C-alpha positions as CSV (number, residue, x, y, z in Angstrom):
1,M,164.4,206.9,-63.6
2,A,161.6,208.8,-63.4
3,V,157.8,207.4,-64.4
4,P,155.4,209.4,-66.5
5,G,153.3,211.9,-63.9
6,D,155.9,212.2,-61.6
7,P,157.4,215.0,-60.4
8,P,160.4,215.8,-62.4
9,N,163.1,216.3,-59.2
10,S,161.5,213.4,-57.3
11,T,158.8,214.2,-54.9
12,P,158.9,217.8,-54.2
13,E,159.2,219.0,-50.4
14,G,156.1,218.7,-48.0
15,M,154.5,216.0,-50.1
16,G,155.5,213.4,-48.0
17,G,157.1,210.1,-49.1
18,G,157.8,206.8,-48.6
19,D,155.5,204.4,-46.5
20,D,153.3,207.4,-45.5
21,D,152.6,208.0,-49.4
22,F,152.2,204.5,-50.2
23,R,149.2,204.1,-47.2
24,S,147.8,207.4,-48.0
25,D,147.2,206.8,-51.6
26,E,146.5,202.9,-51.3
27,Y,143.2,203.6,-53.2
28,R,145.2,204.2,-56.9
29,S,145.4,201.5,-58.4
30,V,141.1,200.3,-57.5
31,V,139.7,200.5,-61.2
32,F,135.9,199.9,-61.1
33,D,135.1,197.5,-64.3
34,E,132.1,198.5,-66.4
35,D,130.3,196.0,-65.0
36,F,130.1,197.1,-62.0
37,V,129.5,200.6,-63.0
38,R,126.6,199.7,-65.1
39,A,125.5,197.7,-61.9
40,A,125.2,200.8,-59.8
41,R,121.6,201.8,-58.7
42,L,122.7,205.2,-58.6
43,Q,124.3,207.5,-62.0
44,E,125.2,210.5,-62.9
45,Y,123.5,212.6,-65.7
46,S,125.7,213.5,-68.4
47,A,126.7,217.4,-68.9
48,Q,124.5,218.3,-71.8
49,E,121.5,216.3,-69.4
50,R,122.1,218.5,-66.8
51,M,121.8,221.6,-68.7
52,G,118.3,222.0,-67.9
53,E,117.4,224.6,-65.2
54,H,115.7,221.4,-62.5
55,A,117.3,218.6,-63.8
56,R,118.2,216.4,-61.1
57,A,121.6,215.4,-60.6
58,V,121.5,211.4,-60.7
59,R,118.9,209.3,-62.2
60,S,117.8,205.5,-60.3
61,R,119.1,202.9,-62.1
62,S,116.4,200.4,-60.8
63,I,114.3,198.2,-63.3
64,W,110.9,199.7,-62.0
65,S,112.1,203.3,-63.2
66,G,113.0,202.4,-66.5
67,G,116.6,204.3,-65.8
68,G,118.9,202.8,-68.0
69,G,122.6,203.5,-70.1
70,S,122.2,206.3,-73.1
71,A,122.1,203.8,-75.6
72,A,119.1,201.8,-74.0
73,R,117.5,204.9,-73.1
74,T,117.6,205.9,-76.9
75,S,116.5,202.7,-78.5
76,T,114.3,201.4,-75.6
77,P,112.6,203.9,-73.4
78,G,111.1,202.6,-70.1
79,R,112.6,199.3,-70.9
80,G,112.8,198.3,-67.2
81,A,109.1,199.8,-66.2
82,R,108.0,197.5,-69.4
83,Q,109.8,194.5,-67.8
84,G,108.4,195.3,-64.3
85,M,105.3,195.1,-65.5
86,L,105.8,192.1,-67.3
87,L,106.6,190.1,-64.3
88,V,103.5,191.6,-62.5
89,L,101.3,190.3,-65.3
90,L,103.0,186.8,-65.7
91,I,102.8,186.4,-61.6
92,A,99.0,187.2,-61.9
93,T,98.7,185.2,-64.8
94,A,100.0,182.0,-62.2
95,F,97.7,182.6,-59.6
96,A,94.2,182.8,-61.8
97,T,95.6,179.4,-63.5
98,A,95.9,178.3,-59.9
99,V,92.6,179.8,-58.3
100,Y,90.6,178.0,-61.9
101,L,92.4,174.5,-61.6
102,G,91.5,174.6,-57.8
103,L,87.8,174.9,-59.0
104,R,87.9,172.4,-61.6
105,N,89.5,170.2,-59.3
106,P,88.5,169.9,-55.6
107,Y,90.6,169.9,-52.8
108,V,89.9,165.9,-51.7
109,P,89.5,165.5,-48.3
110,P,92.1,163.1,-46.5
111,P,90.8,159.7,-45.6
112,G,88.5,160.0,-42.4
113,G,88.8,157.9,-39.2
114,P,88.1,153.9,-38.7
115,A,84.9,152.4,-39.3
116,Q,81.5,152.7,-36.7
117,A,80.6,149.6,-35.4
118,L,77.2,148.5,-36.7
119,S,74.0,149.0,-35.0
120,S,71.1,146.3,-35.9
121,T,67.3,145.8,-34.7
122,V,66.2,142.2,-36.0
123,V,62.1,142.1,-34.9
124,P,60.4,138.8,-35.7
125,L,56.5,139.1,-37.4
126,A,54.2,136.6,-35.8
127,P,51.6,135.3,-38.1
128,T,47.9,136.3,-37.5
129,T,46.1,133.4,-39.1
130,A,47.1,129.8,-39.9
131,V,50.5,130.2,-42.6
132,S,49.3,129.0,-45.9
133,G,51.1,125.8,-47.8
134,G,51.0,125.1,-51.2
135,L,53.3,125.1,-54.4
136,P,56.0,128.4,-54.6
137,A,54.6,129.6,-57.8
138,D,51.0,129.5,-56.3
139,L,51.5,130.8,-52.9
140,I,54.1,134.3,-55.0
141,A,50.8,134.6,-57.4
142,K,48.4,134.9,-54.7
143,S,50.7,137.3,-52.7
144,P,52.2,141.0,-52.9
145,A,55.5,139.5,-54.4
146,A,53.5,138.5,-57.8
147,D,55.1,141.3,-59.6
148,Y,58.4,141.3,-58.1
149,R,61.8,140.6,-60.0
150,V,63.3,137.4,-59.7
151,G,67.0,137.4,-57.9
152,A,69.2,140.6,-58.6
153,A,66.9,141.9,-61.5
154,G,64.6,142.9,-58.2
155,I,67.9,145.4,-57.0
156,T,68.0,148.3,-59.4
157,L,69.8,151.0,-59.3
158,P,68.5,155.0,-59.0
159,A,69.1,157.7,-61.7
160,V,72.3,159.1,-60.7
161,R,73.7,162.1,-60.0
162,R,77.2,164.1,-58.9
163,T,77.6,165.5,-55.4
164,H,79.4,168.3,-53.8
165,H,82.3,166.4,-53.1
166,F,81.9,162.9,-55.1
167,T,82.0,162.8,-58.5
168,E,78.7,161.0,-60.9
169,A,81.3,157.8,-61.3
170,Q,81.7,157.2,-57.6
171,V,77.8,157.4,-57.0
172,V,77.8,155.0,-59.4
173,A,80.2,152.7,-58.2
174,A,78.8,152.8,-54.3
175,L,75.8,151.9,-55.7
176,S,77.1,148.8,-57.6
177,I,79.2,148.2,-54.5
178,A,75.7,148.5,-52.1
179,K,74.2,145.9,-55.4
180,D,76.6,143.0,-54.5
181,Y,76.1,143.7,-51.0
182,L,72.1,142.9,-51.2
183,V,73.1,140.2,-53.8
184,Q,75.4,138.6,-51.6
185,S,73.7,138.7,-48.5
186,S,70.3,137.9,-49.3
187,L,70.8,135.8,-52.3
188,D,73.3,133.6,-52.2
189,P,72.8,129.7,-51.9
190,D,75.5,128.8,-49.1
191,I,74.7,132.1,-47.3
192,L,71.0,131.2,-46.8
193,A,72.0,127.8,-45.7
194,G,74.3,129.1,-43.2
195,A,77.3,127.3,-44.8
196,A,79.1,130.6,-45.6
197,S,79.9,134.2,-45.1
198,R,82.8,135.3,-47.3
199,P,81.4,136.3,-49.8
200,V,79.9,139.1,-47.6
201,R,82.9,139.2,-45.5
202,V,84.9,140.6,-48.5
203,L,82.7,143.5,-49.2
204,L,83.2,145.5,-45.2
205,D,85.5,147.5,-44.3
206,P,88.7,145.7,-42.3
207,D,87.4,148.0,-38.9
208,Q,84.2,145.8,-39.0
209,L,85.5,142.6,-39.7
210,A,86.0,141.6,-35.8
211,Q,82.2,142.4,-35.4
212,F,81.7,140.0,-38.6
213,D,83.4,137.4,-37.6
214,R,82.1,137.5,-34.1
215,S,78.3,137.7,-35.0
216,M,78.7,134.6,-36.8
217,T,80.2,132.3,-34.4
218,T,78.6,133.9,-31.6
219,P,75.4,135.7,-32.1
220,S,73.7,137.8,-29.7
221,G,70.5,139.7,-29.6
222,D,72.6,142.7,-28.2
223,G,72.3,145.4,-31.0
224,R,76.0,144.7,-31.8
225,H,76.2,140.9,-32.7
226,A,73.5,139.8,-34.9
227,A,74.3,137.4,-37.7
228,T,70.9,138.3,-39.5
229,G,71.3,141.8,-39.3
230,W,74.7,141.0,-41.3
231,L,73.1,139.0,-43.9
232,V,70.2,136.1,-44.4
233,R,70.1,133.0,-43.1
234,F,67.9,130.3,-42.1
235,D,68.2,127.8,-39.2
236,Q,68.7,124.3,-40.9
237,A,67.3,122.5,-38.4
238,T,64.0,123.9,-38.9
239,A,63.5,125.1,-42.4
240,V,65.6,125.5,-46.1
241,V,65.0,127.1,-49.3
242,A,62.4,125.4,-51.3
243,D,62.7,127.6,-54.5
244,S,65.9,129.5,-55.8
245,R,63.8,132.0,-57.2
246,V,64.1,135.0,-54.5
247,R,61.2,137.5,-55.1
248,V,62.8,141.4,-54.6
249,S,61.4,144.5,-54.6
250,G,63.4,148.0,-53.3
251,A,64.7,151.0,-53.7
252,F,68.2,152.9,-53.2
253,S,68.5,156.5,-52.2
254,F,71.9,158.0,-51.4
255,E,73.7,161.3,-50.1
256,E,76.9,162.9,-48.9
257,V,76.7,163.3,-45.2
258,A,80.5,164.6,-45.0
259,P,82.9,165.9,-47.3
260,D,84.7,162.3,-47.1
261,M,81.5,160.4,-46.8
262,L,79.1,159.0,-49.0
263,E,76.0,156.8,-47.3
264,V,73.5,154.6,-49.6
265,T,70.3,153.7,-47.8
266,A,69.1,150.3,-49.0
267,D,65.4,149.4,-48.3
268,H,64.1,145.7,-50.1
269,T,61.9,143.2,-49.1
270,F,62.8,139.6,-50.0
271,V,60.7,136.8,-50.2
272,Y,61.4,133.3,-49.6
273,A,59.7,129.7,-50.3
274,V,60.7,127.9,-47.7
275,R,59.9,124.2,-46.6
276,P,60.4,121.8,-43.5
277,A,64.4,120.9,-43.1
278,T,62.8,117.2,-42.4
279,G,60.5,117.0,-45.1
280,S,61.4,115.4,-48.9
281,P,62.8,118.0,-51.6
282,A,60.3,116.6,-53.5
283,A,57.5,117.7,-51.2
284,A,57.0,121.1,-52.7
285,D,53.5,121.3,-52.6
286,G,54.1,121.8,-48.5
287,A,56.6,125.3,-49.1
288,S,55.5,128.4,-47.5
289,L,56.6,132.1,-47.7
290,F,59.0,133.5,-45.7
291,T,59.3,137.6,-45.8
292,V,62.3,140.0,-44.7
293,R,62.2,143.7,-44.9
294,R,65.8,145.2,-44.8
295,E,66.9,148.8,-44.6
296,L,70.8,149.2,-44.3
297,R,72.9,152.0,-44.2
298,L,75.9,151.9,-45.6
299,R,79.0,154.5,-46.2
300,F,81.8,154.7,-48.3
301,D,85.1,156.7,-47.6
302,R,87.4,157.2,-50.9
303,E,89.1,154.3,-49.8
304,D,86.0,152.0,-49.8
305,L,85.3,152.7,-53.1
306,T,88.8,152.2,-54.8
307,A,89.2,148.5,-52.7
308,R,85.2,147.9,-53.9
309,R,84.3,147.5,-50.0
310,L,81.4,149.4,-47.6
311,E,80.9,150.5,-43.7
312,L,77.3,148.5,-42.8
313,A,76.4,151.6,-40.2
314,S,72.9,150.5,-39.4
315,A,70.4,147.3,-40.3
316,Y,66.6,147.3,-39.9
317,V,65.1,144.4,-40.2
318,M,61.8,142.5,-39.8
319,A,61.2,139.4,-40.6
320,G,58.2,136.4,-40.7
321,P,56.3,135.0,-39.9
322,Q,58.1,133.8,-36.8
323,D,57.6,132.7,-33.1
324,C,58.0,135.9,-31.3
325,S,59.4,133.2,-28.3
326,A,62.3,132.7,-31.1
327,D,65.5,134.4,-30.9
328,P,66.4,135.6,-34.6
329,A,69.7,136.7,-33.9
330,G,71.5,134.2,-35.0
331,A,69.0,132.7,-38.0
332,F,66.0,132.7,-39.0
333,R,63.4,129.8,-37.7
334,P,60.3,130.3,-39.9
335,L,56.8,129.2,-38.9
336,L,56.0,127.0,-42.1
337,A,52.8,125.6,-43.3
338,G,50.0,125.0,-41.3
339,A,51.4,126.7,-38.6
340,G,49.3,129.3,-36.4
341,P,49.6,132.2,-34.6
342,T,51.9,131.7,-31.3
343,T,51.1,135.3,-29.4
344,V,49.4,138.4,-29.3
345,G,52.1,141.2,-31.2
346,P,51.3,144.8,-31.5
347,A,49.3,146.3,-34.6
348,A,50.4,144.8,-37.6
349,S,53.4,145.6,-39.6
350,D,53.4,145.4,-43.0
351,P,56.8,144.6,-45.1
352,Y,55.2,145.0,-48.1
353,A,54.5,148.3,-47.7
354,S,56.3,150.5,-49.8
355,G,58.5,153.4,-47.7
356,R,59.8,153.3,-44.5
357,P,58.8,150.2,-42.1
358,R,56.6,150.8,-39.1
359,R,58.4,151.0,-36.3
360,T,58.0,149.3,-32.8
361,A,59.5,149.3,-29.7
362,G,58.7,145.8,-28.8
363,L,60.7,142.6,-29.2
364,C,57.7,141.5,-31.4
365,G,55.7,142.6,-34.4
366,V,53.0,141.0,-36.3
367,L,52.8,140.3,-39.8
368,A,49.8,141.8,-41.8
369,P,48.0,138.9,-43.5
370,P,49.1,138.7,-47.4
371,A,47.0,140.4,-49.8
372,T,44.7,137.4,-52.4
373,S,45.7,139.8,-54.9
374,S,48.6,141.9,-56.4
375,A,46.4,144.6,-57.4
376,N,45.4,145.2,-53.9
377,P,48.5,145.4,-52.0
378,P,47.6,146.1,-47.7
379,V,48.3,149.7,-46.5
380,T,50.7,150.2,-43.8
381,P,49.6,153.4,-41.6
382,A,51.7,156.2,-41.7
383,A,55.0,155.1,-40.3
384,P,55.9,156.8,-36.9
385,P,58.8,158.5,-35.8
386,R,61.8,155.6,-35.4
387,A,61.8,154.2,-32.1
388,A,65.5,153.5,-30.4
389,P,66.7,150.5,-32.2
390,V,65.8,147.4,-30.1
391,S,67.4,144.0,-30.6
392,P,65.4,141.4,-30.9
393,A,66.1,138.6,-27.5
394,A,64.4,135.6,-26.6
395,P,62.2,135.7,-23.2
């Protein structure tokens, strides 16, 4: 039976047949569906569109060229081009947003390396005259500490501003931790008596705990393991605190020393009323004053601020009146009321003077005599350049 489209009398001669005919016409059944045609990158113009003298035979169907079907050309000319421009605009907007957010929220550097070991210098100050004795209140009133505040009230925080990589809140946190450290290490009664060290220890970076523990158990004047570099404590066989109202004056400063490190400098003078350890507590008129000047450099990375701890980088301490022959690394041994000078040292150093304390390269300094009136405090000559850290040691 003939199939529509076949020749009426079978296959004409010379047209071939059989399998050869099937193979030669094997693509007759291939049909290109509508989706395939629309996806083609090139499209032939219609006869009407080719009537122009210089018309091209085909058009590009790329979205960048604006090509499309006849319906699309009629209703929305240049639709592909507008889609491309919209895509570019979206990419540019996303990039600008990322840059803006990056400026508003700067990159937070990763935490730094392990904390460095503490470098400490402890210099005893010998008196130039006999140590005055009396009631603590009377002694304070006649000393440069008459206008000092009592206890933690004398440790005030400075005006705060943000740094390049640390926010104002982070600076406040660093200063408050520094104040906590000074309160615990200089004012806590148990610390002063040598009965405790944990209140100071819990504020230190874990990398410094081994050094701190060795300083407490086996103190040494080697510049690394002086207990009095970390805190203030008295030799309980020599003297005890006679008045819990310690007078304090000083100041903080801060600066960013690295993108991930904030440094706080604490420069404070503490004035203690002490009495002989073997005397009666009722004999308060036998008290004398003992002055400690502490200049500390404390460092904080972001992890320290979160954990409320610090790295004590360096400590420069002057304390007196003491005998220059005493080793103050383990604890302070004050010269008490009535004791006279035992050694002749270098030029007088004044722990009450504001600004940087006088540096000496020796193992001992001289305590400047107290002023008779707080209105006329003694003045120390301009401080020379910082000497290399030297820890006092017993001769």
